[in-house]
Structure formats: structure tokens, C-alpha cells
N, C-alpha and C positions, 0 to 999 in steps of 0.2 A: 150613576143614578143619584140625584140629590136626595138627601135625607132631611125631612122636615119635621119640626116639632109644632104641634098645634096649640096655640095659646088663646085664651078667651075667658069670659066671665063664667063663673060656676056658682059661687056662693050666693044664696038667697033666690036662686032661680029654680023653677019647677024642674024636677029630675036633674038638678045640677047642670042644666043645659047640655046634658049628654047627647040628645038628639042632634044638636047643631055640630058637636064634635064628631059624631059618628058619620053624619052626612058629608062633612068636610073631608074626613079620612077616606071615605068611599070615593068621592070625586077626585081626590088627589091620586089615589091608588089606580083608578081607571086611566090616569094619564102617565102611569109608570113611575110614580114617586114613592120612595120608601117613607112611610109615615110612623111617627111616634106620637102617641096621644095620651095625655094624663087621664083621659076618660076611659081608656082601655086598661083592663087588668085590675081595676079597683072594684072590690066586692063589698067593702064596708064603708061606713061613714062615721065610725066611732072613734076615729083618731083625732088628734089636734091638727089645727090648721098648719102649724109648723111642720108636722110630719109629712103632710101632703106636699107642702112647698119644697121640702128637702128632696122628696122623690121627683118632683117636677124639674128642679134645677139639675139633678143628675141626668135626667132624660134630655133635657135641652142641650147640655154641654157636648153631647155627641152628634149634634146635628149641624147641617149647613145653613138651614133657614129656620127662623121663627115665624111661622105663618099665623097671623092674628085674625081671630074671628070678629065679626061686627060686635061693638060694644066693649072691646078690650080696654078702651080708655077708662071705663068706669070700674075696672077690676084691679084691686090692689095687687093681686097675684100676677095678672097679666102685665101690669106696669113694671113690676119687679123683673119679670121674665124678659121684657123688652130691653130694660136697662142692662141686664146681665148679658143678653145677646149682643148688644152694641159694644159693651166693654170687651167681649171675647171675639169680636169680628164675625159673629154670626149675623147673617142678613135678616133684618126685620122687614116683613112684607105682609100686606093685607091679603086675606084669602082670595078676593076677587082678582086682584092684580096678579097673584101667583097663578091662578087658573088661566087667566088670559095669556100670560107669558108662555104657557105650556101648549097653547093651541097651535 
């Protein structure tokens, strides 16, 4: 079973864009994919950006795919995650493409 990390914009968006992360995680899990999401397990927003980024990178490093949500190109964090994934041989793929490939 592939293990995927969900990457996408959060900062400056309503509810940190968590609804989009939750929906993507649900759709991927329904297709039998193991999902790791930075939107899950976060209960506070009182830490520094670098703290959240360190947590995200650790999560990403254990995955086979970096699944990118729409708008990821406008996110500093998601761009960094895509670069790290590429450097580590983790496959970068947009959410819609990943869902289509699982049909």
C-alpha cells in the first residue's frame, strides 16, 4: 500500500485550508492509500512557522508520494516540500492525478 503525504497551501487561508486536506485524506483512504497529513494531529497554531515545517518534513520523509493540493504552487511550504520530495526520490503528484491513477 502506498504511503502518501498531503502537501498544499495553509497559511493565510480560512481554517488553514484544513477542510481541503481532510477531504483529500478521506478520498485517498477510501482508495486504500495510507495517508499522512500535516493538518491532522495539529491542535494549536501558536508555534513558529519553522516548527510546523520541521514536523512536515519529518512526515514527508517516510512517504512514497507527495500528493499536492490545488494551489500548492503559491505556498512557500508546499514548494519546499516538493523540492525535498524530488531530492529524496519521493514522487510528486497532483491530487487529481493520484486519484485518477487509483481508479
